[in-house]
Each structure stands twice: as C-alpha cells, then as structure tokens.
Kinemage of the C-alpha trace (Angstrom):
@kinemage 1
@onewidth
@group {chain A} dominant
@subgroup {mainchain}
@vectorlist {calphas} color= white
{ca unk a 1} P 0.000 -0.021 0.040
{ca unk a 2} L 1.445 3.458 -0.861
{ca unk a 3} L 1.392 6.349 1.532
{ca unk a 4} L -1.489 8.015 -0.454
{ca unk a 5} L -3.893 4.981 0.069
{ca unk a 6} L -3.076 4.991 3.776
{ca unk a 7} L -4.047 8.608 4.216
{ca unk a 8} L -7.246 8.202 2.251
{ca unk a 9} L -8.130 5.066 4.202
{ca unk a 10} L -7.309 7.089 7.518
{ca unk a 11} L -9.398 10.013 6.513
{ca unk a 12} L -12.259 7.756 5.750
{ca unk a 13} L -12.042 6.203 8.994
{ca unk a 14} L -11.830 9.437 10.766
{ca unk a 15} L -14.896 10.644 8.800
{ca unk a 16} L -16.923 7.551 10.024
{ca unk a 17} L -15.857 8.078 13.472
{ca unk a 18} L -17.026 11.814 13.597
{ca unk a 19} L -20.156 10.900 11.992
{ca unk a 20} L -20.712 8.212 14.697
{ca unk a 21} L -19.920 10.700 17.194
{ca unk a 22} L -22.292 13.326 15.775
{ca unk a 23} L -25.164 10.904 15.583
{ca unk a 24} L -24.631 9.938 19.253
{ca unk a 25} L -24.799 13.517 20.393
{ca unk a 26} L -27.980 13.938 18.316
{ca unk a 27} L -29.604 10.976 20.069
{ca unk a 28} L -28.857 12.307 23.454
{ca unk a 29} L -30.374 15.592 22.500
{ca unk a 30} L -33.301 13.908 21.240
{ca unk a 31} L -33.728 11.616 24.318
{ca unk a 32} L -33.660 14.576 26.638
{ca unk a 33} L -36.171 16.353 24.605
{ca unk a 34} L -38.449 13.263 24.601
{ca unk a 35} L -38.183 13.282 28.414
{ca unk a 36} L -39.354 16.949 28.503
{ca unk a 37} L -42.357 16.163 26.301
{ca unk a 38} L -43.222 13.120 28.621
{ca unk a 39} L -42.915 15.079 31.689
{ca unk a 40} L -45.148 17.759 30.284
{ca unk a 41} L -47.667 15.245 28.876
{ca unk a 42} L -47.842 13.251 32.243
{ca unk a 43} L -48.425 16.351 34.398
{ca unk a 44} L -51.220 17.789 31.975
{ca unk a 45} L -52.783 14.260 31.576
{ca unk a 46} L -53.238 14.180 35.499
{ca unk a 47} L -54.761 17.494 35.547
{ca unk a 48} L -57.090 17.043 32.727
{ca unk a 49} L -58.243 13.576 33.853
{ca unk a 50} L -58.768 14.495 37.394
{ca unk a 51} L -60.774 17.762 36.166
{ca unk a 52} L -62.805 15.701 33.912
{ca unk a 53} L -63.751 12.994 36.377
{ca unk a 54} L -64.473 15.716 38.868
{ca unk a 55} L -66.670 17.672 36.535
{ca unk a 56} L -68.671 14.543 35.537
{ca unk a 57} L -69.162 13.632 39.281
{ca unk a 58} L -70.275 17.098 39.930
{ca unk a 59} L -72.855 16.975 37.163
{ca unk a 60} L -74.009 13.666 38.257
{ca unk a 61} L -74.412 14.456 42.081
{ca unk a 62} L -75.299 18.162 41.759
{ca unk a 63} L -72.362 19.427 43.728
{ca unk a 64} L -71.005 22.113 41.532
{ca unk a 65} L -67.387 22.883 42.313
{ca unk a 66} L -66.607 20.336 45.053
{ca unk a 67} L -65.467 17.227 43.133
{ca unk a 68} L -63.987 19.351 40.256
{ca unk a 69} L -61.487 21.106 42.806
{ca unk a 70} L -60.837 17.971 44.701
{ca unk a 71} L -59.971 15.751 41.765
{ca unk a 72} L -58.140 18.434 39.952
{ca unk a 73} L -55.882 18.681 42.914
{ca unk a 74} L -55.616 14.967 43.236
{ca unk a 75} L -54.852 14.814 39.469
{ca unk a 76} L -52.039 17.140 39.983
{ca unk a 77} L -50.608 15.305 42.709
{ca unk a 78} L -50.736 12.033 40.622
{ca unk a 79} L -48.948 13.961 37.829
{ca unk a 80} L -46.127 15.129 40.003
{ca unk a 81} L -45.710 11.511 41.367
{ca unk a 82} L -45.443 10.377 37.786
{ca unk a 83} L -42.998 12.965 37.148
{ca unk a 84} L -40.863 11.784 40.156
{ca unk a 85} L -40.984 8.268 38.903
{ca unk a 86} L -39.709 9.498 35.501
{ca unk a 87} L -37.015 11.665 36.518
{ca unk a 88} L -35.756 9.360 39.225
{ca unk a 89} L -36.017 6.261 36.869
{ca unk a 90} L -38.000 4.397 39.539
{ca unk a 91} L -40.983 3.710 37.298
{ca unk a 92} L -42.700 0.288 37.025
{ca unk a 93} L -39.745 -1.470 35.631
{ca unk a 94} L -38.847 -5.092 36.346
{ca unk a 95} L -37.498 -5.373 39.855
{ca unk a 96} L -39.023 -2.097 41.042
{ca unk a 97} L -41.053 -4.004 43.664
{ca unk a 98} L -39.213 -6.296 46.131
{ca unk a 99} L -40.319 -9.967 46.056
{ca unk a 100} L -42.287 -11.187 49.008
{ca unk a 101} L -40.546 -13.835 51.028
{ca unk a 102} L -42.647 -17.000 51.501
C-alpha cells in the first residue's frame, strides 16, 4: 500500500468516527427532548383527567365545584408523582417491587 492510499483510508475512518460521534450527540439531545415532552404530558394528563372526572361527578351528584376542585388537586398530585417516577428512573420496571418472602 502506498502512503497516499493509507492517508485516504485513515481520512475515511476519521470521517466515519466523527459521523458516529455526531449521531450519538444527536440521539442524546433527542432523548432529553423526549423526556421533557413526556414530563409535560404526564402532568397535563393528570390534571385533565382529574378535572374531567371531577366535573362529571359534579354534574351527576349536583355538587357544582366540590369534586372538580378535589379531583383536580388529586390529578395534579398524581401527575407530580408520575414526574418523580420518570425523573428518578423508579418507574414500574422489572425489579422495582421487592419480592415477598414466602
């Protein structure tokens, strides 16, 4: 192999390594963006579902703001709990719960 071919081969390998490095950084940025979207969705879903169920119960029982306010707050607490599980990585993965001794 001549020196010229070795240099071309080396430059190709460097380009491939740099492309892989750039892709890894892009994936990291995308992953963090996905986590932010999921955090917002979890919080909003808890609030909307709590408010929806509260409004439905208020219409059914004729207690205008009572269940709406209570379940809106409960939905917010549930959303914050889901955020904590996501951000700490303690979701319902395998091994999250300890096995009971028999």
